[in-house]
C-alpha positions in Angstrom: 4.2 -18.6 13.5 7.0 -18.8 16.0 8.3 -22.2 17.3 8.4 -22.3 21.1 11.4 -24.6 21.2 13.5 -22.6 18.7 15.8 -19.9 19.9 14.9 -16.5 18.5 17.5 -14.9 16.2 18.2 -11.2 15.8 17.2 -9.5 12.5 20.4 -8.7 10.6 19.3 -5.2 9.7 16.8 -4.1 12.3 18.3 -5.1 15.6 19.5 -1.5 16.1 22.0 -0.1 18.6 20.1 2.3 20.9 16.8 0.7 20.0 14.4 0.6 23.0 11.5 -1.5 21.6 11.8 -5.2 21.1 9.4 -7.0 18.8 9.3 -10.6 17.6 7.9 -11.8 14.3 7.9 -15.6 14.1 11.4 -16.4 15.6 13.1 -13.2 14.5 13.8 -10.4 17.0 13.7 -6.7 16.0 15.1 -3.9 18.2 13.9 -0.5 17.0 13.1 2.9 18.4 9.7 3.1 20.0 9.4 6.8 19.3 8.1 6.0 15.8 5.5 3.5 17.1 4.3 5.8 19.9 4.1 8.7 17.6 2.3 7.1 14.7 0.3 4.2 16.1 -2.7 4.5 18.4 -2.5 0.8 19.0 1.1 1.0 20.2 0.5 4.1 22.2 -2.1 2.3 24.2 0.0 -0.8 24.5 3.2 1.0 25.6 1.4 3.4 28.0 -0.7 0.8 29.8 0.2 0.3 33.4 2.2 -2.8 34.6 2.3 -4.4 37.9 5.2 -3.5 40.3 8.4 -5.3 39.7 7.1 -6.5 36.3 9.0 -6.1 33.0 6.9 -4.2 30.4 6.4 -6.2 27.2 8.6 -4.9 24.5 11.2 -3.4 26.9 13.7 -6.3 26.8 15.0 -9.0 24.5 13.6 -11.7 26.7 10.1 -10.1 26.7 9.4 -8.8 23.2 6.0 -7.9 21.8 4.8 -10.5 19.4 3.7 -9.3 16.0 1.1 -11.5 14.4 -0.1 -12.0 10.8 3.2 -10.9 9.3 6.5 -12.5 8.2 9.9 -11.1 9.2 10.5 -10.0 5.6 7.1 -8.2 5.4 7.8 -6.5 8.8 11.2 -5.4 7.6 9.6 -3.8 4.6 7.3 -2.0 6.9 10.1 -0.7 9.1 11.9 0.6 6.0 9.3 3.4 5.9 10.8 4.8 9.1 14.4 4.0 8.4 14.7 4.8 4.7 18.1 6.5 4.3 16.9 8.2 1.1 13.7 9.7 2.8 11.0 9.7 0.1 12.8 7.4 -2.4 10.9 4.1 -2.7 11.8 3.2 -6.2 12.6 -0.4 -5.2 9.1 -0.9 -3.8 6.6 -2.8 -5.9 2.9 -3.4 -5.6 3.3 -6.3 -3.3 5.6 -4.3 -1.0 3.1 -1.4 -0.7 0.3 -3.8 -0.2 2.3 -5.4 2.6 3.0 -2.0 4.2 -0.7 -1.1 4.0 -1.7 -4.4 5.6 0.5 -3.9 8.7 -0.3 -0.1 8.9 -4.0 -0.8 9.0 -3.7 -3.7 11.5 -1.7 -1.6 13.9 -3.4 1.8 13.3 -0.5 3.6 11.7 -2.8 6.2 10.0 -0.1 8.3 8.2 1.6 5.2 6.9 -1.7 4.0 5.6 -2.1 7.3 3.6 1.5 6.9 2.4 0.9 3.4 1.1 -2.4 4.3 -0.6 -0.8 7.2 -2.4 1.9 4.9 -3.6 -0.6 2.3 -4.7 -2.3 4.9 -6.9 0.7 4.7 -9.2 0.9 0.9 -9.1 -0.5 -1.4 -11.8 -3.7 -2.4 -10.1 -7.2 -2.5 -11.6 -10.1 -0.7 -10.0 -11.5 -4.0 -8.8 -8.2 -5.0 -7.3 -7.9 -1.7 -5.5 -11.4 -2.1 -4.1 -10.6 -5.7 -3.0 -7.4 -4.6 -1.2 -8.9 -1.5 0.5 -11.9 -3.5 1.7 -9.7 -6.4 2.9 -7.6 -4.1 5.1 -10.5 -1.8 6.1 -8.9 1.5 4.9 -10.7 4.8 5.3 -13.9 4.6 3.3 -13.1 7.9 1.5 -10.5 6.0 -0.6 -13.3 3.7 -1.9 -15.6 6.5 -3.1 -13.7 7.3 -6.4 -13.4 3.6 -7.1 -17.1 3.0 -6.7 -17.8 5.9 -8.9 -15.5 4.5 -11.6 -17.3 1.1 -11.4 -20.8 2.8 -11.5 -20.2 5.0 -14.5 -18.3 2.7 -16.8 -20.2 1.3 -19.7 -19.9 -2.4 -18.7 -21.1 -3.9 -15.4 -18.8 -6.1 -13.3 -17.8 -9.3 -15.1 -18.2 -12.7 -13.5 -14.5 -12.7 -12.6 -14.8 -9.2 -11.1 -17.8 -10.2 -9.0 -16.0 -13.2 -7.7 -13.1 -11.0 -6.7 -15.2 -8.3 -5.2 -17.5 -10.5 -3.2 -21.3 -10.6 -3.1 -21.9 -7.6 -0.9 -19.6 -5.2 -2.7 -20.8 -6.4 -6.1 -24.5 -5.8 -5.1 -23.6 -2.3 -4.0 -22.0 -1.5 -7.4 -25.0 -2.9 -9.3 -27.4 -0.9 -7.2 -25.3 2.2 -7.9 -25.3 1.6 -11.6 -29.1 1.0 -11.6 -29.7 4.1 -9.6 -27.6 6.4 -11.8 -29.2 5.0 -15.0 -32.8 5.2 -13.9 -33.1 8.2 -11.5 -33.9 10.9 -14.0 -37.7 11.3 -14.4 -38.7 8.1 -12.8 -38.2 8.7 -9.1 -35.6 6.0 -8.8 -37.6 3.4 -10.8 -36.2 1.7 -13.8 -39.1 0.8 -16.2 -38.6 -1.7 -18.9 -38.7 -0.3 -22.5 -42.2 -0.9 -24.0 -40.9 -3.3 -26.6 -39.5 -5.8 -24.1 -41.7 -8.9 -24.2 -42.2 -11.7 -21.7 -40.4 -13.9 -24.2 -37.4 -11.5 -24.2 -37.3 -11.7 -20.4 -37.5 -15.5 -20.5 -34.6 -15.8 -23.0 -32.5 -13.4 -21.0 -32.9 -15.3 -17.8 -32.3 -18.7 -19.5 -29.2 -17.2 -21.1 -27.7 -16.1 -17.8 -28.7 -19.3 -15.9 -27.6 -21.4 -18.9 -31.0 -23.1 -19.1 -32.4 -24.5 -22.3 -35.0 -22.0 -23.3 -37.0 -24.5 -25.4 -37.8 -26.4 -22.2 -39.2 -23.3 -20.6 -41.5 -21.8 -23.2 -44.6 -23.0 -21.5 -43.8 -20.6 -18.6 -44.4 -17.6 -20.8 -48.1 -18.0 -20.7 -48.3 -18.8 -17.0 -45.8 -16.4 -15.4 -46.3 -12.7 -14.5 -42.9 -11.4 -15.8 -43.8 -7.7 -15.7 -45.3 -7.6 -12.3 -48.9 -8.1 -13.5 -51.1 -9.2 -10.6 -52.8 -12.5 -11.1 -56.6 -12.6 -10.4 -57.7 -13.3 -6.9 -58.8 -16.8 -6.2 -62.5 -17.2 -6.2 -63.9 -16.2 -2.8 -60.4 -15.1 -1.6 -58.8 -11.7 -1.0 -55.6 -10.5 -2.5 -52.6 -11.0 -0.1 -54.3 -13.8 1.9 -53.4 -17.4 1.5 -56.0 -20.2 1.1 -55.3 -23.2 3.2 
């Protein structure tokens, strides 16, 4: 966050001669070529094409009236600019996972669609687990098409998400993955239902739930005879009708 009483300083590398777009990240000024931002960012096209009042300086057109870039540090933004000013064109051997994640974050926030695709292609070769990729792509709201193969990988693998993975994915995404796994394993011949094997008893169900909830099963044995574990309907109360409460 910039300090209002601190004089902005020019970035050592990206305050470029001939630049016609002024941006400020924290207290660091960047002077770059707006051509790239107008060409590749819907957000900046709207911003730079919007009308201004007569005798008013357009934001971004001078060092005294730069456009503020939020949610990034100067070093992160410099990494992002390197995509456009890389002297070796497609050589990004010095970029690591954190660098590409940073590029993806800024590209998504400011609608640089082609840069998003570039960062995602690079991240395919980085050392990220499937769960980490899902987390990053969801966090920065990338095109959902990139999530499809990741969800497939989670749905078809032998093991369901671990506790650690669930924590990392969040409740909504974890529930989707569990539902996909259930659907793929039960859809053939059962119309989407997933019947229990015939040899699973109420006691088996009780022990499984106690295990997952870390509850002492010996204190719960009395529930076996009183609960309806397998969806059996209890008899209607005398004089009552099923589905109606008695008050």
